[in-house]
C-alpha positions in Angstrom: 0.0 0.0 0.0 1.5 3.3 -1.1 1.3 6.4 1.1 -0.1 9.6 -0.5 2.2 12.5 -0.4 0.9 15.4 1.7 1.8 18.7 0.1 -0.8 20.8 1.8 -3.1 20.7 4.8 -6.0 20.3 2.4 -4.6 16.9 1.5 -5.3 15.5 5.0 -8.5 13.5 5.6 -9.0 15.2 8.9 -9.1 18.6 7.2 -11.4 17.4 4.5 -13.9 16.0 7.0 -13.8 19.2 9.1 -14.3 21.3 6.0 -17.2 19.3 4.6 -18.9 19.2 8.0 -18.5 22.9 8.5 -20.2 23.6 5.1 -23.0 21.2 6.0 -23.5 23.0 9.3 -23.5 26.3 7.6 -26.2 25.2 5.2 -28.4 23.6 7.9 -28.0 26.6 10.2 -29.6 28.9 7.5 -32.8 27.1 8.3 -32.8 27.7 12.0 -35.7 29.9 13.3 -35.2 33.7 13.2 -35.5 33.9 17.0 -32.3 31.8 17.2 -30.3 34.0 14.9 -28.4 35.6 17.7 -28.1 32.7 20.0 -27.8 29.1 18.7 -27.2 30.0 15.1 -24.7 32.6 16.1 -22.9 30.2 18.4 -22.7 27.3 16.0 -21.6 29.6 13.2 -19.0 31.7 15.0 -16.1 31.4 17.3 -15.0 33.6 20.2 -14.5 37.4 20.0 -10.9 37.1 18.8 -12.2 35.7 15.4 -14.1 37.5 12.7 -17.6 38.3 13.7 -19.1 36.2 11.0 -16.7 33.3 11.1 -18.1 30.0 11.9 -17.0 28.0 15.0 -17.0 24.9 12.8 -15.2 26.7 10.0 -12.7 28.1 12.4 -11.5 24.6 13.0 -10.3 24.5 9.4 -8.8 28.0 9.6 -6.9 27.1 12.7 -5.7 23.9 11.1 -4.4 25.9 8.1 -2.6 28.3 10.4 -1.2 25.5 12.5 0.1 23.7 9.3 2.1 26.9 8.4 3.6 26.8 11.9 5.1 23.4 11.6 8.6 24.8 12.1 7.8 25.2 15.7 6.3 22.1 17.5 4.8 24.1 20.3 3.0 26.5 18.0 1.8 23.7 15.7 0.4 21.7 18.6 -1.2 24.8 20.2 -3.1 25.5 17.0 -4.2 21.9 16.7 -5.3 22.0 20.4 -7.5 25.0 19.5 -9.0 22.9 16.7 -9.6 20.0 19.1 -11.4 22.3 21.6 -13.5 23.9 18.8 -14.4 20.5 17.4 -15.7 19.5 20.8 -17.6 22.7 21.2 -19.2 22.3 17.8 -20.4 18.9 18.9 -22.1 20.5 21.9 -23.9 23.0 19.6 -25.0 20.1 17.3 -26.5 18.5 20.4 -28.4 21.7 21.2 -29.6 22.0 17.6 -30.9 18.5 17.7 -32.6 18.8 21.1 -34.2 22.1 20.0 -35.5 20.2 16.9 -33.6 22.6 14.5 -31.6 19.8 13.1 -32.7 16.3 12.1 -31.6 13.6 14.6 -29.9 11.5 11.9 -28.0 14.5 10.4 -27.0 15.4 14.0 -25.7 11.9 14.6 -23.8 11.9 11.3 -22.2 15.3 12.0 -21.4 14.4 15.6 -19.8 11.1 14.4 -17.7 13.0 11.8 -16.5 15.4 14.5 -15.5 12.3 16.6 -13.3 11.2 13.6 -11.9 14.8 13.3 -11.1 14.8 17.0 -9.4 11.4 16.7 -7.3 12.6 13.8 -6.3 15.8 15.6 -5.4 14.0 18.9 -3.3 11.5 16.9 -1.3 14.4 15.3 -1.1 16.3 18.6 0.3 13.2 20.3 2.7 12.4 17.5 3.6 15.8 15.8 7.2 14.8 14.7 6.3 13.4 11.3 4.5 16.6 10.4 7.1 19.1 11.5 9.3 21.0 9.0 12.9 20.0 9.7 15.2 22.9 10.1 
């Protein structure tokens, strides 16, 4: 079995899963009730105040991953950004649970997304715990 050469963060399955899920959440959240626009929709779509106001929490996972990928010269910086991704992935799962419980998201779609984020978390933790192969050698 040959190993695929990773030229860019976009080549990694963990990134692809996070990106596809973020886009799915973005589309689903457009259908949330208007009264949720500044609460659940806002939370599931955005990150904390340090991020752009309209950035998505789920999408910020991908943005942080890209930033971390560019910081691979420095193990601590790389791992720190991936740790941010890990935390935001777990937070996204919580907002998915709320969306399902509030009946804004179909249960099966919620389960699928939650499961995908479990896979994203697994991939992130694997890289965090074993960053050496990913670092740029100086």
